[in-house]
C-alpha positions in Angstrom: 40.7 20.6 -18.1 38.1 21.1 -15.5 34.4 20.3 -15.2 31.5 22.0 -13.4 28.7 19.6 -12.7 25.2 20.9 -12.3 23.0 18.8 -10.1 19.8 17.7 -11.8 17.8 19.0 -8.8 19.6 22.3 -8.6 17.5 25.2 -7.2 17.2 28.6 -8.8 19.6 30.0 -6.2 22.2 27.3 -7.1 21.8 28.1 -10.8 22.2 31.8 -10.2 25.3 31.1 -8.1 26.7 28.8 -10.8 26.1 31.4 -13.6 27.7 34.1 -11.5 30.7 31.9 -10.8 31.0 31.0 -14.5 31.0 34.6 -15.5 33.8 35.5 -13.1 35.6 32.3 -14.0 35.4 33.1 -17.7 36.6 36.7 -17.1 39.7 35.3 -15.4 40.3 33.2 -18.5 39.9 36.3 -20.7 42.6 38.1 -18.6 44.9 35.1 -19.0 44.3 35.0 -22.7 45.1 38.7 -23.0 48.4 38.1 -21.3 49.2 35.2 -23.5 48.4 37.3 -26.6 50.7 40.0 -25.4 53.5 37.5 -24.9 52.9 36.2 -28.4 53.1 39.7 -29.7 56.4 40.3 -27.9 57.8 37.2 -29.5 56.9 38.4 -32.9 53.7 36.5 -33.4 51.5 39.5 -34.0 49.1 37.6 -36.3 48.4 35.0 -33.6 48.2 37.7 -31.0 45.4 39.3 -33.1 43.6 36.0 -33.2 43.8 35.7 -29.4 42.5 39.3 -29.1 39.5 38.4 -31.3 38.8 35.4 -29.1 39.0 37.5 -25.9 36.5 39.9 -27.5 34.1 37.0 -28.1 34.6 35.8 -24.5 33.7 39.3 -23.4 30.6 39.3 -25.5 29.6 35.9 -24.1 30.2 37.1 -20.5 27.9 40.1 -21.1 25.2 37.7 -22.3 25.7 35.5 -19.2 25.6 38.6 -17.0 22.3 39.6 -18.6 20.9 36.1 -18.1 21.9 36.2 -14.4 20.1 39.5 -14.0 17.0 38.2 -15.7 17.0 35.0 -13.7 17.3 37.0 -10.4 14.4 39.3 -11.4 12.3 36.3 -12.3 13.3 34.5 -9.1 12.4 37.6 -7.0 9.0 37.7 -8.8 8.4 34.1 -8.0 8.4 33.1 -11.7 9.6 29.5 -12.4 
């Protein structure tokens, strides 16, 4: 398991960078999960592969939300808000 620490005194720029990193990082996990699901399907575990596919869909939804949060934070930072 891995951990990503956010410093208490993190700046807006650091938070934006961390959110961007997490989105890319999560996307790589989605790709790995998709591959695992395909392997499960090949081994005859189609029901489990479907469960993994559902999880990947939720990861994708979450990443889209993170991406929107990053865009909003960048706009607010550019406008001097916060």
